[in-house]
N, C-alpha and C positions, 0 to 999 in steps of 0.2 A: 810842284811836280806831282801829277797823279800816277798811280800804279794800277795795273790791271791784272786780272787773274781769271782762270776758269775753274779754280779749285773751290769746292764746297767742303769745309772741314767739319767732321763729326767725331767727337772724342767721348768715349765712355769714361766718366769720372768715378762713378761708384755704382754698384748694384747690390741689392739686398734681397735675399731669398733665392728661390730656384724652384724646380719642379716639386721638390719635397714639400714646400710650403703650400702649393696648390692642393696636394694630397691632404696635408694636415688641416687646411681650412675646410675642405669638403667633408672630412671624416668627423668633424666635431658635431655635425648634425645627427649622427647615429652613435657616436662614441663618447660624446661629452668630454670630460677631462682626460680620458684615455687617448684622445686625439694627440696629446703631447708627444706620444711615442712616434708619431709619424713626421715630426718636425726635423728629424735627422736626415741628412742628405741622401742616404741609400733608399729611403722610402719612395722617392720619385721613380726610380727604375723598377722597383718591385710593383708599382701600381700604375704602370703605363696605360693599362687598359682603362682604369678609372679616369685618367686625364683625357684620354681620347673620348670617352663617353661624355665627359663634361663639356668638351668642345663641340662634339656632334650634337648634343641635346641643348646646347647653348645655356648651360648653367654657369653664368659668368662670374659671380661674386668670388669664388675661390681664387680667381686669378688676380684679385685686387690686393692681395696680402704680400706683395713683393714690390720692388721699385727699381727703376733705372734712372740715373741722372747723366745727361749728356751736356757737353759744352759744344755749341754749334756756331760756326762763323759762316754766314750766308748772306746773299743779297736781300735787300728789303722786300723785293717781290716774292721771294720764297717765304719770308715771315708772314706776309699777308695771307698766304694760304695755310701755313702751319698753325697760325693763331686761331684759325677757325675750329681747331680741335681743342675744345675746352673741358670736356668731361674727363676727369682723371688726369689732367695735365696741369702743371704749374710752370710759370715762366718768369724769368727776370732778365730783361733785355737792356743792353747798352742804351744810354739816354743822350740824345742830342741836345737836351736842355741843360745837362750838367757837365758835358765835356765836348770838346771839338771832335767831330767825327773824322776818322782817318780817310785820306784820299785814295781809298782802294775801291775799285769798281770791277764789275763782272763783264767779261767778254766770253761769248760762247766758243767752245772748241769746234774745230772744223768737222768733227764727226757727230755733232749735235744735229739731229733731223730738224729742219726748219722750213722746208718748202711744202706748202699745202699739196696734197695729192688730189687727183681728179675725184670729184664727188665728195669733197671735204664737207664734214658736218660738224657743227659746234658741239653737239652732244657726244660725238665720237671722233675727236680731232686726231687725224693721222698726218704725219709729215715724212718727207724723204730728205736725203742730203742735198745741200746746195752745191752748185758748181763753185769752184775755188774763187773765181772772180767776184761772185755774189757774196760769199762769206767774207772776203777781204774788204769789200765795200761796206758791208754791214759793220764790221769791226772798226773801220776808219770813221764811219759816221758816229758810232757810239763813243769812240775815244774823243772825238772833237767835242761832242756835246758834254761829255763828262768833264773835260778840261775847262770849258767855259763855265759850267755850272759850279764847279768847285772854286774857280776864281771869283765868281760872284758871291759865293758863300763866305769866302775869306774877306771880301770887301764889306759884306754885311756885318761880319763879326768886328771888323775894324771900326765900324760906326759906333760900337758900344751898345748895340741894341740887344734885346732879349735873344739868347741863342736859340730858343724855341721858335722864334720868328725868322732868324737869320738862315735857318736850315731849309726854309720853304722852297728854295730854288733847286734843291738837290733831287736827283732822279732816283727811281726805285732800284737802279743798278748798283747803288752804293752798298757796301757791306755793313752788317751789324752783327754783334756777338750776343749770344743769349744762353742762359741756363735753361734746360728743359728737363723736367722730372715727370715721370709717368709710371703707371703700373702696367703689367703685361696685358691686361684686358684692354686698356685704353690704347696701348701701342698696337695691338692686333687690329683694332678698329682703324687706327691711322694707316697701318700697312695695307689693309684691304682696299683703301681708297687711293693711296699715294704710290703704290707700286703696280706697274702694268705687268700682268701675268696672264697669259692666255688660258692657263689651267684654272683660273679662279671661277667660282660659280657665278660671280657677278664681275665681269671684266671691267676694270677701270682704265681711264685714259688720262693720267695725270700729266701735269707740266713736267718737262724733262728734268729740270733742275731739282724739283722737290722729289722726284723719283730717285735721283742720285742720292739725295740725303736720306730718304727713307730706306733704301737698300743698305746703306751703311748702318743705320739703326738696326735693321733686321739681322744683319750678320752678327752683331753683338748680342742681340736677343737670342738668336739661335745658339750661340756659344754658352750662354748662361742658363737657358731653359730649353735644352735640346728636345725633350719629350713633348713639351707644350708646343714648340714650334713645329715639330713633325705632325702633331695632331691638327694644328692650324692649317698646314698645307694639305694634308690628307682630306680634310673636310671642306675643301674648296676655298680656303682663305677667307672664311666668314668668321668674324669675331664673335666669341660666345657672349 
């Protein structure tokens, strides 16, 4: 029996550093060992102007001395896009070679824009909401294909063949879990491309589902690095 969901779960497991470490990392170039005094949490707020300057002028390395680790549960088609972000990212993903994948599959929520607008362009894809009967038909079609593919997957496993081959019939709508660790600089680069925001200097048009996941990451980043995040937004959401 398969299960379906529209949820994409993003959990912050640990975070290291904060705005103060951005300041400390930047100050070492002019202060040497004295930069240690800036590694205390209060130094971030006292040096908000410096952080904004670093973002504005794209001096990026001071933002690499902190980290965030997320545990993410998302469909395979989301991971195909997320794994394109390699610089400053580390991944450990659930393996279909070593365990049987759970029968959990993605169905879009009814409020997910999915119908092409007039003048649709691949480089700037825009969509509008579907009529309810269209959305229902889509979900029924997906559920039918998910059910059949997972039955074939179980039949392949029952043959005793390599699980890495048995899974080949599974669609990209099946869920996979992954550890994701990154630094603030790499995360800002990810957010600049995977969150649609009309205020951005370079407006991006990401896939709806990875936009959902990216916004969850951004809220956690904002909580831990409020000054850095504010500077990121102020300067057009361009990663330093």
